[in-house]
LOVEX-34165 format. One line per 10 residues: their letters; for each residue x, y, z of C-alpha. Coordinates in steps of 0.25 Angstrom, whole numbers, plus 2048, in hexadecimal, padded with zeros to 3 digits. Layout:
a) X Y Z; ...
***
This chain:
mkifirfllg) 7CB 741 89F; 7D8 743 8A4; 7E3 73A 8A9; 7F0 740 8B0; 7FB 735 8AE; 809 735 8B2; 812 72B 8AD; 822 72A 8AC; 829 725 8A0; 836 722 8A5
ifgaiallni) 83C 71A 89C; 83B 728 892; 840 730 89E; 833 739 89D; 829 73D 8A7; 81B 742 8A1; 80F 748 8A9; 804 749 8A1; 7F5 74C 8A3; 7F0 745 897
stlnvfaqsv) 7E1 742 891; 7E5 73C 883; 7F2 737 882; 7FA 72D 879; 808 72C 87D; 814 725 876; 821 723 87A; 82D 71F 872; 83A 717 877; 847 717 873
ddftvklfei) 845 70B 86C; 83B 711 862; 82E 70B 866; 822 711 86B; 81B 70E 876; 80D 713 879; 80D 718 889; 7FE 71B 88A; 7F1 71F 883; 7E7 728 889
eagpaylpte) 7D9 72C 883; 7D3 738 88B; 7D6 746 886; 7DF 752 884; 7EC 750 88B; 7F5 75A 893; 803 75C 894; 804 766 89F; 811 76E 8A0; 814 76C 8AE
sapdlgssar) 816 75E 8AC; 822 760 8A2; 81F 754 89B; 82A 74C 894; 826 746 885; 834 744 882; 83D 749 878; 846 744 86C; 850 73E 876; 845 737 87E
pmgdiyagtl) 839 736 875; 82B 733 87B; 823 732 86F; 816 73A 86C; 80A 73E 872; 7FC 73D 86C; 7F1 744 870; 7E3 748 86A; 7E6 756 873; 7F3 75B 87A
nvsglslsgn) 7F2 766 882; 7FF 76D 886; 7FF 778 891; 80E 779 88E; 817 771 884; 824 775 880; 82C 76E 873; 83A 76B 870; 837 764 863; 82C 763 85A
fdltandllh) 81D 762 85C; 817 75B 851; 809 75A 84C; 804 74E 843; 7FB 752 836; 7EF 75A 839; 7F1 75D 847; 7EE 76A 84D; 7F7 773 858; 7ED 77C 85F
vdsifgstai) 7F5 788 867; 7F0 794 86D; 7FE 79C 86A; 80B 79A 864; 818 7A3 868; 825 7A1 868; 831 79E 871; 839 7A7 876; 845 7A1 872; 840 79E 863
lpvrigdaat) 838 7AA 85E; 831 7AB 857; 826 7A0 854; 82A 79B 848; 824 790 83E; 82E 78A 834; 83D 789 837; 843 790 829; 845 79E 82E; 848 7A7 83B
tshslasedd) 841 7B5 83C; 846 7C0 834; 83D 7CA 83A; 842 7C9 848; 835 7C1 84D; 839 7BF 85D; 82C 7BE 863; 823 7B3 868; 818 7B8 860; 820 7B6 853
llvtgrlevd) 81E 7AD 848; 828 7AB 83F; 823 7A1 831; 831 79C 82B; 828 795 81D; 81B 79A 816; 80F 79D 81F; 800 79A 819; 7F4 7A2 81F; 7E7 79C 81A
grsdfdgntw) 7DF 7A7 821; 7DF 7B6 825; 7EB 7BC 82A; 7EB 7C8 834; 7F8 7D1 835; 7F7 7DB 841; 804 7E0 83E; 80E 7E3 832; 810 7D8 828; 81E 7D8 822
fnaggvnlst) 821 7D0 815; 830 7D0 813; 834 7C8 808; 82B 7C3 7FB; 820 7CC 7FC; 811 7CA 7FD; 809 7C3 7F1; 7FA 7C4 7F3; 7F1 7BB 7EB; 7E5 7C1 7F0
nmdvsndvai) 7E1 7D0 7F3; 7E7 7D8 7FE; 7DD 7E1 805; 7E0 7EB 80D; 7D7 7F2 816; 7D3 800 816; 7DD 80B 81A; 7E8 801 81A; 7F4 805 811; 7FF 7FB 80A
knvsnqggiy) 80C 802 80D; 81A 801 811; 81B 80B 81C; 814 818 81E; 81D 821 818; 81D 81A 80B; 810 819 805; 805 80F 803; 7F8 80A 7FD; 7EC 80C 804
pirtaqtpda) 7E1 803 7FD; 7D5 809 803; 7D7 816 80B; 7CA 81A 813; 7D0 828 815; 7CB 82B 807; 7BC 82D 802; 7BA 825 7FD; 7C3 81A 801; 7CF 81A 7F7
selvtgslsn) 7DD 813 7F4; 7E9 81B 7F8; 7F8 81B 7F4; 7FF 823 7FD; 80E 827 7FC; 818 828 807; 820 832 80D; 82D 82B 806; 829 82F 7F8; 81B 835 7F8
awhlmeyadg) 81A 82D 7EA; 814 821 7E4; 81D 81C 7D9; 81A 813 7CD; 825 80B 7C7; 828 7FF 7C0; 82A 7F2 7CA; 839 7F2 7C6; 83C 800 7C9; 836 800 7D7
tfdfafpiqt) 846 7FE 7DC; 84B 80B 7D5; 84C 816 7DC; 844 822 7D3; 849 82C 7DE; 83B 833 7DE; 83C 83E 7E8; 831 83F 7F3; 824 846 7EF; 81D 851 7F6
nptfvyhsan) 80E 84C 7F2; 80A 83D 7EF; 811 839 7E2; 80E 82D 7D8; 81B 82D 7D0; 81D 823 7C2; 829 81F 7BE; 82D 81B 7B0; 831 80D 7AC; 842 812 7AD
qsttewgsla) 848 812 7BA; 849 822 7BA; 847 82C 7C4; 842 837 7BB; 837 82E 7B2; 82C 831 7BB; 81F 837 7BA; 817 83B 7C7; 809 83F 7CD; 806 847 7D8
hdqtnfvint) 7FF 853 7DE; 806 85F 7E3; 7FC 866 7EC; 7F9 86E 7E2; 7F8 866 7D4; 7F8 858 7CF; 806 858 7C8; 80B 84E 7BF; 81A 84D 7BD; 825 846 7B7
gaggvsipvr) 834 844 7B9; 83B 842 7AA; 832 846 79E; 824 84C 79E; 815 847 7A0; 811 841 792; 802 83D 790; 800 835 783; 7F2 836 781; 7E9 843 77D
flqtqgpdip) 7E5 84C 78A; 7D6 84E 787; 7D2 85C 78A; 7C5 861 78E; 7BE 86F 78D; 7BB 876 79A; 7B0 87D 79E; 7AA 88B 798; 7B1 898 79F; 7A8 8A3 79F
sastlsvdgs) 7B1 8B0 79B; 7B5 8B9 7A6; 7BF 8C4 7AA; 7C5 8B9 7B2; 7C5 8AC 7AB; 7C4 89F 7B4; 7C8 893 7AE; 7C5 886 7B5; 7D5 881 7BB; 7D0 875 7C1
gnlfqnifel) 7CA 86F 7B4; 7D1 862 7AC; 7DF 865 7A8; 7DB 865 799; 7CF 86D 79B; 7D5 87B 795; 7CB 87E 78C; 7BF 887 78F; 7B5 88D 787; 7B4 89D 78B
tgttavnlid) 7A5 8A2 78D; 7A0 8B1 78E; 7A4 8BF 78A; 7AD 8C4 796; 7BA 8C8 793; 7C5 8C0 799; 7D0 8C6 7A0; 7D6 8BC 7A9; 7D7 8AD 7AC; 7D7 8A6 7BA
stgltegski) 7E2 89C 7BB; 7DD 895 7C7; 7E1 887 7C8; 7EB 888 7BA; 7F9 889 7BA; 802 88E 7B1; 801 887 7A3; 7F2 884 7A3; 7EB 888 795; 7DC 88B 793
tlicnesvti) 7D5 88E 785; 7CA 896 786; 7BF 895 779; 7B6 8A1 779; 7A8 89E 777; 7A4 8AD 773; 7AC 8BB 771; 7B5 8BD 77D; 7C2 8C5 780; 7CD 8C0 788
nhgtatssan) 7D6 8CB 78D; 7E5 8CD 78D; 7ED 8D1 799; 7E4 8D4 7A4; 7EC 8D2 7B1; 7ED 8C7 7B9; 7E4 8C6 7C6; 7E8 8BB 7D0; 7E6 8AF 7CA; 7DE 8B5 7BF
itillagsan) 7E9 8B5 7B4; 7EB 8BE 7A7; 7E9 8BB 798; 7F5 8BF 790; 7F0 8BD 781; 7F7 8BC 774; 7FA 8CC 76D; 7F7 8D0 77C; 7E9 8D3 778; 7DA 8CF 77A
fsctandtlt) 7D5 8C3 774; 7C7 8C4 76F; 7C0 8B7 76F; 7B5 8B3 766; 7AD 8A7 767; 7B5 89A 766; 7C3 8A2 766; 7CD 89B 770; 7D7 8A1 778; 7E2 897 77F
lmlssttagg) 7EA 89C 78C; 7F5 897 795; 7F8 89A 7A4; 806 89E 7A5; 811 8A6 7AA; 81D 8AF 7A6; 827 8B8 7AD; 823 8C4 7A4; 814 8C2 7A3; 811 8BA 7B0
qawreiarta) 805 8B1 7B0; 7FA 8B1 7A6; 7F0 8A9 79C; 7F9 8AA 78F; 7F2 8A8 782; 7F9 89E 77A; 7EE 89B 770; 7E0 8A1 76A; 7D7 89E 75E; 7CD 8A8 759
i) 7C3 8A1 753
***
């Protein structure tokens, strides 16, 4: 049942209008002894806002209200609201006062990010979340960093990046077939740089690249000691600053496929870089060699399987390039003879396959 009581505590100067179901009320006198006014056991207690109950102040303490359940439809506090150990406080929502924003847990600091809404929350100490956390907007970490003790799982097609023009990492990108990880460059440099951690603040002054580029820096803080890998839309390019390209291992070359002799010899220019030795089969005289897919500086070695003539000085026709032989004379090969040629150009002679070596077995 519910009991409606109006009472007057004149000696304390307080009038309280209470709609009470379960309530133990104590009042503290000026002589610091406690008087138990009354005790009612029934159910929930209700403090309606329209009664504006006066429950005392620091100057006129009324004591404590003890209730199994206390439902308040409107309560304004000018001091602390204390709960004893293991008590729970259930609320539908918490939002800040327009006079004091944002909502704050702790009192050690003020906002440094212009939190100014009643919906903002400032935690001035450590925050522990023992369950899943969902962030529906950007999350900023401005000091210390992020320390992970387990995996950081990123959804498909989500990038780890700074801003769109500075590149990033896609752990998985479904635009690829099959799905693949991606490193993407940004428009500020169009490059990824590999360097020692301590050199991260040094300005290597590497220029913006036309094509996505990997740049490798030495252990020195130098603007010239670098090497790069890129594709220039035609060829894959290995480039360096100071020094050249050093490969401290042996190249394992392989012999290419057999080539049937013909008036215009076709050499597979799309093969392995180190696949430049070919067996020449057949007896048809060779006049020109096709340079498609090859660049000047390319070398080929022909090993004759049988007797065949390689002619000197036949006029070039488009990509079919003339052959210039030693002594300006044709070479009549027999089985096991070899001829090494290099594609090159001179001002006087133009582009040609020039003989650089031969063996007559």
